[in-house]
N, C-alpha and C positions, 0 to 999 in steps of 0.2 A: 229385508235382513239376513234371513239366512242365505240367498243367493248372493249377497256381498260375502258373506263370511266363507261361503263355499268355495267362490274363487280367489278370495284371500288366501286359503290354505293351499289351494292349488298355486297360485304365484309363489308362495315360500314354500314350495315343494315337500309339504306337510303329507306324512303318511295316513290316510282315511282310509284304509281298507284293512278290516278287521282281522281277516285271516293271517294277513301279512305282521299284524302289531301279535296275534298267537302264534305264529311262527317265531317271531324274534323273542318274545318270552321263553318259549320252549328251549329255543339256541341257548338262553342265559339260565338254564337251569332254574327257572321260576316254574313251579308247579301249576298248572292250570287247567279250569274245567272247560268242556264244551256245551255245558249245559247252556240253553237259552236264558238270559238274563230274566226275562218278564216271566213271572210265575202264572200268569193269568191270560185268559184271551184279551183280545184288542178289536171292540171297547170291553172292558173289564166287566167279568161276570161272577165276581167274588165278594164285590162290596168295598174294595179297596177305597181309600180317601183318594180325592184327585186335587191337585193343586190348581188355583185359579189361574187363569192364564197370565204368565208370566214370561218374556223373552229368557229362554236357555240356548247357549252356544250348543246346539247338534252338530255342527259342521266341522270344525276345526279340531284338530288332533289333540287329545287330552294328554296322552303320556307323555310325561316331560314337562308337566306343568308343576310339579312340585321343585321348588328351589332347594339347594343342597342344605342339610342340617344334619348335625351329629347326635344334638338331645332336644328332647322336647319337655318343658314343664307347663303344667295347667294348675292354678292357682284359685284356692278357694276364694268364693265372693258370694256366694248364696244368689249370685243374680244371673238372667239368660241373656243381657244387655250391658253395654258398657261404653264409655266414651269412644270415639272413632278410633285413637291410636292409645292403646291401653298403657302402653309404657310411656305416654305422655302424661299420665295422672299423677300428679304430686302426690307425695305421701303413701303410695301405695308399693305394695313388695314387687309389681311389675316394675315399675319405674325404678326401684333400687337394683334390681337384679340385671336390667339393662344397662345401667352405669357401668356396671361390672362386666358385663358381658363385651358392652363396647369398648371399653379400656383394651381390652384383648385382640380387637379386630384390626386387620391390617387396613390402611387408608383405600377407599375407593379410587380407582384409577379413572379419571376424568377424559380420556382418551378413547372415543368409542373404537378405535380402529383396533387397541390393545384388548379390547373386551372379549374374555373367553367365550365360545359358544357352546362350551361344553356343561350341560345341567346335570349330568349323571355322572357317576363313577364306576371304573371298572371293579368287580367284585375281587376280595383279597384270595376269593378261591378258583379264580382264573378263569370265572363264567364270562361269556360273551357282557359288551358295555351294552346297557338300556338307559336311554335319559329318564331324568326322574327317580331312579332307583339307586338307592345309597348302601353303602355297606358301613357299619358302625363299627369295625373291628380296628380301625384306625382312628380313633378320635384326635390326634394330634394334628392329623392332615387336615379334616375338616370341623373346625372348631364353632361352627355356628350354633347357637342355642335359641331355639324358638321359644318366645315365652306367650302363654296364653293364660287366660282369666277362664274359670271354670264354674259351673252352676251349682256346685256342691259347697255345703257349708264346711267350715272349720270343726272338726271334731273336739277339738282343744278347750279346755275349760275357760280359758282367757280368751276372750274374744277378740284381741290384740293380736295373737299369734295364728298365723295361717297353716292351714294342711295343703302340701304340694304334692302333686303325681309328677313323677320322674319316668320317662320314656327314651329309649328303649329298656332302661333298666329294670323298668315295672316293678318300682319302689313307691311309697307312700312316706313322705316325710312330713312330721307332726313339728308341733312348738316352733315354729320357724316365727321369730318376731317381727314385726310389720315396720322395719328399720333398716338402717344401712349395715347396723351389726348383724341383724337376722337375715339380711339379704350375703354378706361375706360367710356366715355360718353354713347357710345352704349351698352356697356356689363353691365354696371350700371342701365341704363334706359330700355333695351329691353329683352338683353339675358341672362346673370347671372340666374342660377337656383333659386336665391333668389325673382327674379321678378315673380309673379304669372302669370298664364294663363292669356291671355286678361286683365291684370291690368291696370288701368287708370293710365297713365303716369303723372310724376311731371311736373309743369309748369316751374319751373325753371331752365332749362336746353337747350342747343343750339341747341339740335338735335331738330327735329319735325318728329312727325310719325302720320300716316292715316291707317284706313282699306284698304286694295288694292283693288282697284275700277275695279276687275273682278270677274267674276264666276268660275273660275278656273285660276291657275297656272300650267302650264305644263313644266316640266324640262326634258330635252334630253341630256344624257352625250356625249359629242362631244372630249372629251379630247384627240387629237392623239396624244401628245408625252406620255401618259400613253398606250394607245392602240390604234391603227389604225381603228379598226373593230368600236369601237364608234364613231369616225369621219366619217367613211363611212354611217354609220346607220343614224345619227343624221339629216342632212339635208332631207334626203330622207323622214324621218317619220315627220319632220316638214312640207313637203309639203302635204303630205296624211293626216294629221291632220287637216290643213288649209283648204282643200277640203271638208273633211268629216264635218267639224265644220260649214263650212259656207252653206254647202246645207241643215242644219238642222235649218240655219237661225241666225247663231252666227256670231258675228263681233268677226275678230282675229288679234292680234296684236304681234308684235316680239319685240317691245319696249316698256316700260311701260310709261302710260301717265303721266303728271305731276300730283300728287294727290291732290295737292293745288286747281285744278281747279274744284275739286268736293266738297270741301267745306272745312270749319276749320278744324284745327289739333286737332288731341285728346287731345292735351295738352290745347286746348281753351275750351273744355267742362266746363259746368257751372254745380252747383248742389251738392246734397253731393256724397260721394263715392259711394253709391247704385244707385244712380240716374244717375252717369257717367258710371257706370258697365254697366246698363240698355241701354243706350245710346250705348255704344260700341256693344253690342250685336245686338242693332236693326240695325245698319249701316250693321253689317256682315250678317243679314236676308236680307237685302236689295239688297245685290249683290250676293247673293246664288242663284242656278239653279233654285230651287222652288219658287222664289219671284221676280228676277230681271225682268223687263218689258223689257231690251235689256241685252240679254246676251252676254258678251265679256270671251274671253279667250286670256290669255297672254301666247306666247309659248316662252320659253328663253331654250338656248344653256348653260348647265355647265361645271365645271369641274368634276374631277373623282369621281364617288360615291362608287365603289366598283363593283365587279361583272362584270368587263367588257368581261368574257369567256361567259356571257348569253346575249352579245349586239343582239339587241338595248335596251338599258335601258332608263325607263321612269318614273317618279315620277309625280303625280298628287296629287295637292293640292287643297283642298276646304275650302271655307269660314269657315265651321263647323269645323275645326281643323283635318282634315283628311288626310293623306297623304298616297297614294296608292302607291308603288312600284312593277313595273311589269318588266319582262325580257323575253328575247327570242320574243320580238315585230318585227316584219316586217310590211310595209306599207298594208299585206293581213289583218292582223289583226285591224286595224285602225276603221275600220268602225263599228267594234264590239264593240270596249273599247268606241268610243263617244255615241254610243246608250245606251250600258248597263251599263257601269261604269259613265262617265261623266254626262250623263243625268239621268240614271236610280239609279244609287247608288248603283250597284251591282257588287260585285267582280268576275273576271273571274279565278276559281281557277286554270287553266294550267299556267296561266301567273304571278302568284303572287308570289314574293320573300318575301314581308313582308310590315310593314308600321304601320303609328300611327293611335290609335283610330278606328279601325276599328270594334271591337266588340259593338256591339249596341243593345241589348236585346230588344225585343218587338216591333223592327221596320224591316220592308221588304226593306229599302232604306237608305242608309247613307247620303243622301241628306235630310231626313225627320229632323224636329226641334221640 
């Protein structure tokens, strides 16, 4: 099987040279690390958990395997597995939001000859184009919203109201009713492409939002009904990430804190629009890894994100609006991911599938402000 994939990659002209990938990322002003991804000997001598034998695509090019998107939402369900298509489950917030999102999508072009081969976006800062890496500064151009279910439980007193994480805005929205009207409020308030990144929310809505009170949010695909490999990998990665982060002095949660315990909602901010926006940015800086006194990570299981052939699949979200998609991750790579990417703000090219806002000219770390 691996020999076939290798031949297929060569036939498609895919880049499988990791040195070339690193050079491509550096040319696009993506801060990269040259550290070996695996943090232990092979075979492992540090007691890391092993996956049972399952087929993972180790041959074809991963960079560029992330489809274009502008925002991603993660909806509270308290589960780690879901129906195959979460947006098809009637009566769920995922289905209601998908209706609103679909109504704004252009019709699909059925002529394959007209299909764009471009699955990346040139950064607005003038950096070189890299497939699979997107810039969220122009939400009007790329309107795609990715809808995921998450393992977190709602923090709301009413169990019919959901708690939704929004990326790359890095905010948590509560009191979202599981209904058409609830989805409309969420959409207009926080998700629609018409809402600017980090926009100060309006006061006259029922939903409430806060900056997510963590230095990073890590999403692990665990969607067994889509692919059992992700369901096997996710809990082992959660365990490895928890141990690695705690060794670095971090506090690790698998359920989100009630954000209201950390201060007033963004809707309650006072001042001019410019003053409110400055306060939002200040709150984001306060929880960022470079500034937080107590560094905390939130690790959640999530529904299908694509690319299950690259299990384990990991998305790392940070307060600066960065989303890093890694694939082929095992517990052996976790120590390096924590030190180099989560703490150091540098990308590991061999693991990269793509992401949001990774091009950062003039900076050696994605954690710089």
